[in-house]
KEKE-3310 file (N, C-alpha, C; in steps of 0.2 Angstrom, whole numbers, plus 5000, padded with zeros to 4 digits):
npx = (5938:5951:5955:5958:5972:5972:5964:5962:5961:5957:5959:5953:5938:5933:5933:5931:5927:5938:5943:5935:5939:5952:5953:5947:5957:5969:5965:5964:5978:5984:5981:5985:5998:5996:5990:5976:5962:5952:5942:5940:5954:5961:5957:5963:5973:5970:5973:5987:6003:6008:6021:6018:6006:6010:6021:6014:6004:6013:6020:6010:6006:6017:6026:6036:6035:6038:6037:6038:6037:6023:6016:6018:6008:5996:5995:5990:5977:5971:5970:5963:5949:5949:5947:5936:5925:5927:5919:5918:5911:5898:5893:5906:5912:5904:5907:5921:5920:5914:5922:5931:5939:5950:5965:5969:5972:5975:5977:5984:5988)
npy = (4702:4711:4723:4741:4750:4764:4779:4788:4805:4816:4833:4844:4846:4836:4837:4850:4863:4873:4879:4891:4902:4901:4907:4920:4925:4924:4934:4945:4946:4947:4960:4968:4970:4976:4970:4968:4956:4944:4928:4921:4922:4915:4902:4893:4888:4881:4867:4868:4871:4884:4891:4890:4896:4909:4912:4911:4921:4932:4932:4934:4948:4956:4956:4953:4945:4936:4920:4920:4933:4935:4925:4930:4940:4935:4923:4929:4934:4923:4915:4922:4921:4907:4906:4913:4910:4896:4881:4865:4851:4842:4830:4825:4827:4819:4806:4805:4806:4794:4786:4786:4777:4772:4776:4791:4803:4818:4822:4831:4839)
npz = (4624:4626:4640:4638:4639:4638:4635:4621:4617:4604:4603:4597:4588:4594:4609:4610:4600:4593:4582:4577:4587:4586:4573:4576:4585:4576:4566:4574:4578:4567:4563:4572:4568:4556:4546:4539:4537:4535:4538:4527:4520:4529:4528:4519:4527:4536:4547:4544:4551:4561:4558:4544:4541:4545:4537:4524:4526:4528:4516:4506:4510:4510:4522:4537:4548:4562:4569:4583:4586:4582:4589:4602:4602:4598:4606:4620:4617:4611:4623:4631:4624:4627:4640:4641:4632:4626:4626:4633:4625:4629:4628:4627:4640:4648:4642:4645:4660:4661:4658:4669:4677:4668:4661:4653:4639:4630:4614:4601:4586)
capx = (5943:5956:5954:5963:5977:5971:5960:5966:5955:5958:5957:5949:5932:5931:5932:5931:5929:5942:5944:5932:5942:5959:5954:5947:5964:5974:5963:5966:5984:5987:5979:5990:6004:5994:5986:5968:5960:5945:5943:5941:5960:5964:5954:5968:5979:5966:5976:5991:6006:6007:6026:6016:6002:6014:6025:6010:6001:6018:6021:6004:6005:6023:6027:6042:6033:6042:6032:6038:6032:6015:6013:6018:6002:5991:5993:5986:5971:5967:5969:5955:5944:5948:5944:5929:5920:5926:5916:5919:5906:5893:5893:5914:5913:5899:5911:5927:5917:5912:5929:5935:5943:5955:5971:5966:5976:5972:5981:5982:5994)
capy = (4708:4714:4730:4744:4752:4770:4782:4795:4809:4821:4840:4848:4843:4828:4838:4857:4866:4878:4884:4899:4906:4901:4912:4927:4927:4925:4939:4952:4947:4950:4967:4972:4970:4980:4966:4967:4951:4940:4922:4918:4921:4909:4895:4886:4887:4877:4861:4868:4872:4891:4893:4888:4902:4915:4912:4912:4928:4937:4932:4938:4955:4959:4957:4948:4945:4930:4916:4922:4939:4932:4923:4936:4945:4930:4919:4931:4935:4916:4913:4927:4918:4900:4907:4917:4908:4891:4876:4857:4846:4841:4823:4822:4828:4814:4801:4806:4804:4786:4781:4788:4771:4771:4780:4796:4810:4822:4823:4836:4841)
capz = (4622:4632:4643:4634:4643:4639:4629:4619:4614:4599:4606:4591:4585:4598:4615:4609:4593:4594:4576:4577:4590:4583:4568:4578:4588:4572:4564:4578:4580:4561:4564:4576:4564:4550:4541:4539:4533:4536:4539:4522:4520:4534:4527:4516:4531:4541:4549:4545:4556:4563:4555:4537:4541:4547:4531:4520:4526:4527:4508:4503:4512:4510:4529:4540:4555:4565:4574:4589:4587:4581:4596:4609:4602:4597:4613:4625:4613:4611:4630:4633:4621:4629:4646:4642:4627:4623:4632:4632:4622:4635:4627:4629:4647:4650:4641:4649:4666:4661:4658:4675:4680:4663:4660:4648:4637:4627:4610:4597:4582)
cpx = (5945:5954:5959:5966:5977:5968:5963:5960:5958:5956:5952:5943:5929:5929:5930:5930:5933:5943:5941:5935:5950:5958:5952:5954:5969:5972:5966:5974:5988:5986:5983:5998:6002:5991:5979:5966:5954:5947:5944:5949:5965:5962:5958:5972:5977:5969:5983:5996:6006:6014:6023:6010:6005:6017:6020:6006:6007:6020:6016:6004:6012:6027:6033:6040:6035:6037:6032:6034:6025:6013:6014:6011:5997:5989:5988:5977:5967:5966:5963:5949:5943:5945:5937:5923:5921:5924:5918:5912:5903:5895:5902:5915:5910:5904:5917:5925:5916:5918:5934:5942:5950:5960:5968:5972:5972:5977:5979:5988:5996)
cpy = (4710:4721:4734:4749:4759:4773:4787:4800:4815:4828:4843:4845:4837:4831:4845:4858:4873:4883:4890:4905:4907:4907:4918:4929:4929:4933:4945:4952:4950:4958:4970:4974:4974:4977:4964:4961:4948:4933:4918:4916:4917:4903:4892:4886:4883:4870:4861:4870:4880:4893:4894:4895:4908:4917:4914:4920:4933:4937:4936:4945:4957:4960:4952:4949:4937:4927:4918:4929:4938:4930:4925:4940:4940:4926:4922:4932:4928:4913:4916:4923:4909:4901:4910:4914:4901:4886:4870:4855:4843:4832:4821:4822:4820:4808:4799:4803:4797:4782:4783:4783:4770:4778:4785:4801:4812:4823:4828:4837:4847)
cpz = (4628:4635:4640:4641:4643:4634:4627:4615:4610:4603:4601:4588:4590:4606:4615:4602:4593:4587:4576:4580:4589:4578:4570:4580:4582:4569:4567:4579:4574:4561:4567:4573:4557:4545:4541:4534:4537:4536:4531:4519:4522:4532:4524:4519:4536:4542:4548:4552:4556:4558:4546:4537:4541:4539:4525:4520:4524:4519:4504:4504:4513:4517:4530:4546:4557:4568:4580:4591:4586:4587:4602:4609:4601:4602:4619:4623:4613:4619:4633:4630:4625:4637:4647:4638:4625:4629:4628:4630:4628:4634:4628:4637:4650:4648:4646:4657:4667:4661:4664:4678:4674:4664:4653:4645:4632:4621:4604:4592:4585)
residu = (MET:GLU:ARG:PRO:LEU:ALA:TYR:LEU:PHE:ASP:LEU:ASP:GLY:THR:ILE:ILE:ASP:SER:GLU:PRO:TRP:HIS:LYS:LEU:ALA:GLU:ILE:GLU:ALA:PHE:ALA:HIS:PHE:GLY:ILE:GLU:LEU:ASP:GLU:THR:VAL:LEU:ASN:PRO:TYR:MET:GLY:ASN:THR:LEU:PRO:VAL:LEU:VAL:ALA:GLY:ILE:ASN:SER:ARG:PHE:GLY:LYS:ALA:ILE:SER:VAL:ILE:GLU:PHE:LEU:ALA:VAL:GLU:GLN:PRO:ILE:LEU:GLN:GLN:TYR:ILE:GLU:GLN:GLU:MET:HIS:ILE:PHE:SER:ASP:ALA:LEU:ASP:LEU:ILE:SER:ARG:LEU:ALA:GLU:PHE:ASN:LYS:ALA:ILE:VAL:THR:SER)
# end
């Protein structure tokens, strides 16, 4: 068997589970714009792009929030969750360290 040139790791679900924090940050950001919702409203948008999410919430709640406006509010909230609460899966760290000699990249949508 040939030696691989590199290993690619999908970020979410393989190295971390960021979905709960994304939802929390989105809920907090939408609240900033006067939209109170819970994660059940966000569930149909899981795996979609941010423009799809913002457009869907805008349509449902009669708002006109741009993606840029939303990101300006949501990103600092998410960054705080990343720094304070998200953790890399220990088995992922172990595997990555065992593959130290290989090229590696993290990929995500």
